[in-house]
N, C-alpha and C positions, 0 to 999 in steps of 0.2 A: 519639470522646467517651470521656474517661477515666470509670472505673467510679464515681468521686466524683459525676459530673454524673449518673447516673443514680440514684444514691441522694438527691441534692439534688433530683430530679425526684419521686421517690417521697416523699419527706418534704413536698413542697409540696402533692402531691395528697391526702397524710395529713392535711394541715392544712385543707384546703377540701373536705370530704367533701359530698355531695349524695345524695340517696335516688333510689329507683327512678321513673325518670319524668321526673326533674327534672335532668338530669347535663348541662345546657348548658354549664356553666364549665368542669367537667371535659374535656368534647369539645372546647372552644376550647383548652385546654394540651396536649392530645394534637395537635390541629391544628397548632398551634405548633411542637410538637418536630419534626412530619414534614415541615413546609413544606421546610426547607433539604435534606432527604433525597430531594427529587425522585420520588416515586413514579410509576410509568408511568400509575396510574388511581388517582383518589381518589374515594370516595362518600360522603356526607354525609347525616344526616339518615335513616339507614337503621333501619326500626322504631324512632323515635323520635330518639333522639340518638346512635345507632350510627354507627361510622365503619368503613368497610373502604379499606385502602390496598393495591393490587396493585403487585408487581414481577414483572417479565415476563423471562424468557428468550429467547435467540434460538431456540430449535428447540422443535417441538412437543412436549407432555408432558404431565403430569398436572397439575390444580389443587389445592394443599395448602393448607389453612386453619388459622390459628392463631388461636386465640380469647383474649382478657381481658375482664373485668368492668369496668364504668364507677361501679357503684352503690357505696354505702356502707349503712350501718344506722342504724334510730333508736334508738340506745343512747348514754347518755352517758359519753364516756371518763374514766376515772379514773385512767390512768397518769400516769407522771412524766416523761415525754419533752418535751423543749424544744419539740418541733414537734407536741405534742398538737392536736387539732381544736379548730379556732376558732369552730366552730359549736355553739352549744347543743343537747344532745340528738342529735347526728348524729357518727358517727365510723365510719371503716374499721376495722372491729373483725375483719373476715374475710379482710384480706390482699389485698382486690382492687387496692390501691394498688400493692403489691408485682407482683402479676399483670401490671398495665399497664406498670409499669417493665420487666418482661421482655421483653413485646413490643415496647416502643420499643427496649430493646437489640437485639431481633432486627431491626428495622427497621434500625437502625444496620450491621448486617453486611450487610444485603441491600442496601443502598446503595451500599456499598463493593465488593462483589461481588456482582453479580446471579446469580441462579440460571440454570444452563445451559439448561433446556427447562422449559417449562410456565410455571405461574403459582403466585406465593405469595401468599395473601391473608391481610393482618394485620387482624382483626377486633376491634374494641372493641364489645361488647355492652350494652345498657342493660338495665336490671332485671333482674338476675339473681335477687336475694334473693326476689323476689315469685314467680318462675317465670313471668314474662309476657315477658321479652325475648327468649328465644328464638323463641317464637312470632312476636312483631313481627318479629323478622328475618326469619324463614322466608316469612312471609306477605307481606313487603314485595316490590313487584315489581321495586324496584331491585337485590334480592338475585340475582335471575336472571342477573345480567351476571357473578356472582362463584360460581356453584354450583359446590362443592367436589367433588373426586374422593375427597379425604381430608380429616377433620378433627382436630384435637389440639388439646388443653387439660391444663393442670395444675392441682393446687390445692395449696397448702400446708398441711402437718398436723402440728399440735402432736402432741405424745407420742412422736414418733417422731424419731429421730437426726438430727441437721442434717446436709443434705445427700442423707441416704439417698432413693432413689428406691423409691415403693411401687407395686406393680404388681400387675394380676389381670386374666387373660383373662377373657372373657364379662361378667357382670355386676360392675360396679365399684362401683354405689351404686343403691339402692333409688329407684324411682319412688314419688310419694306425692301425695296431694291432701289438703287441708281440706274439709270439708263440714258446713255448718250447716243442719239439720232445723229448719224454722220450724212449730209445729203452732198451729191455731186451732179453740178450743171456743166456749164459751159462758160469760160470767161471771155468779156469781149469789150471794146471800146464804150466807156459809158456814154459816148456820143451815140451809139449805136446798141441801146440794149437788147433790140430786137434781133441781133445777130447772135446773141448768147443765150445761155440758160442760167437765170438768176433765182438762186433758192429763197430769196427774201420773202416773196408771199407765201411761198409752201411754209415756212418758218413761222409767220405771223398767222397762217391758219392752224397750225400744230398748237401754237400758244394760246389761241381761242377755243381749240375744239377738244384737246387730251383733257383739261381739268374737269370738264362737263362730263367726261365719261362715267363718274363715279354716281351720277343722278340716279340711275336703276338698279342700284344695288341697295339690299336691304340694310345693311349694318356700315359703320363708319367707314371711309375710304377717303384718300387725299391724292392729288397729284400736284406737287409745287415745282413749278420751273426755276431753277436755279441758276441757270448759265444759258446765254444766247451768244452765237458768234456767227459774223458774216462777213467774208470775204477779208480785205485787209485795208487800211486807211490808204488808199490810192484814188484820189478825186476823178481821174480819167477812166477808171477801170469800174465795170459794172461785174460785181461778184460771180463766182462761177462754182463755190462751194460755202458750204455754212455746217453749223452743228447746233444742236438743242440738248441741252440735259436738264434731267429732273428726277424727281424722287417719287416714288409710288409706295404707297402705304396702306394697311387695311388691318382691322380686327380679326376678320375671319380667313382662313388660310385659302379655303375655296373662292373667297371674293378677290383676295389678291391675285390667285392664278387666272381667274377670269378676266379682270381688269389687264394684267398684263398681256394678255392673248388678244384681248379688244383694242389696247394700245398699240399692239404691233401691227396688227391687220388695219387699222385706222391710219396708221403712217404709212405704211406700204400703199395703202390705196391713195392717199394724198399725193405722195412721192410720184409715183405712177402718173396720176394725171396732170402733174407736172414737168415729166418727162425728166425725171431726176434720177440719179442713182442713189441707194439708200442703204445705209448699213447700220444695223443696231447692236450697241454694246451696253450688257447689263454689269455691274458690279455691285460691289457690296450688299448682297443679297442675304436678306435675313427672315428665317421662318417666323410666323406668329408664336408668341411663347403662350403656350395653353396648359392652364392646371389641371390635370386630371382629378375627377372628385373622389377617387378611393386615396390619391396621395394628399390630396387637399385635407381629408380628414385626417389621417396621420398627422401631417403637420400640425394643424390646428388646435386637435385635441393635445398634442405635446405643448404646444405653447401656453394654452389653456390651464395645462395640470401645473406648470411652471409660473404661473400668473404674470406672463407677458403680456404688457399692454398692446391691445391690437387695433388696429386701424383698418377698416375695411373699405377700399376702395370702389365708388360706385362705376365707374367707368375705367376701361384699361388705359394705360399709359400709351403715349402716342409714338414714343420712341422704340426703338427696338434692340433686341439682346440676342447674341448666336446661342444662347441657350435653347431658341427656340427650336431649333433643329433636332434636340434632344427629346423636347417635349412631342415633336410630330413622330418620333421612334418608339417611344416607350412611357409608361405613366410617368410623370415628371411633376415637378411644382418648385415654382421659383416665388421668392418673397423678397419685400425691401427691409432693411433696417435704417430707422431714421438716424440721420448723421447730423441731426440739429437744425433747428428752424432759421439760425443765422449763417450756417455755413455757405461759403460760395459754392455755386453749383458745380455739377459734373463738367469737366473739360475745361472749366475758367484757370486762367493761369496762377491763381493764389489757392486754388484747392487744395486741400490735405485730409487724406483720411483720419478720423478721429481715434486715436488708440484704444479708447475707452470700448470701442465696439468689438474690439477683439475677442473679449471674454465673453460678452453676450453670443456672439455667433458661435463659438465653441459650444456653449450650454446648450443652445438650440438644436445645434446639429448633433451633439452626442444624444440629446434627450430622442431624436428621431431615429437613431441608430439604435438604442435600446427598446423603442419602439417596434421597430421593424425587425430587428436580428438580436434583440435580447440582450 
């Protein structure tokens, strides 16, 4: 298929975005693309609307997996592209449409020339944006049929020169989780606050205490307060409930888990001291994206042989990627592809994936396939 057809597919996907867990029509478009390619095995409804297409070699060997994401964002697109989103309040503003087009292009390459050994799995994952999809995939019994020896993924990166590969051994992107702490006391008249239990003091203490819990960790970690609420706007009432929401992130998975445990214990201690009921709800949890050294050697040697210009990142990215959970379960490698120094940033309402990157992504992924599977 000409490159223009992959661009056409990318723009079709861009026009018809679906949010995490709702990707039914997106999955149908991907299925329709792969049907004429005749993969050796197709798995549908993996971890929701996930899809996996398997291309087999004639000889035994490793099973390599390449991942793209199906979901879009709940943001109104304001760009001027003729193919902009047709759905109010939803748009592909992270480039998952482009990532899908790249994996589709890799599927074409594998259909015309099967790997010599092992198997290549092309995975289309749901719900990346919410940090749920990778877990849904890995927990689905169907996925055991294609458990990989290696997993690979890319993400386009605005702010870096177009086509340049952004690489890093070890941690590539932070792990993170959102946390909402709900505190319940007793409402009373504002003239008699002593007759109630107001969570204001506990919330103030949590805001001061929790961000400082990162100080004893050896690697980067950050606790960011994002929202606080106490009672309601009723001047005659002393609040009897409140909540605090924050984001916890770290570069090391062990540190992240330790920090979550410490925050949980400290929150319960403060709530108990104030005679408050306490409920903790964790949301949008992402594991640390860790690049395995053997997988790194495969990818970086492949890029070197292709004369791909590389940018080695001295520090991990502070944002998180759901691919991190794959990297915690098998040797994996996540890298970036520069989307242009003047490109709007990811999740901005004017962002649009650069079509020129599709060919670059296909070329790199096919090179990795030939390196691992011949």
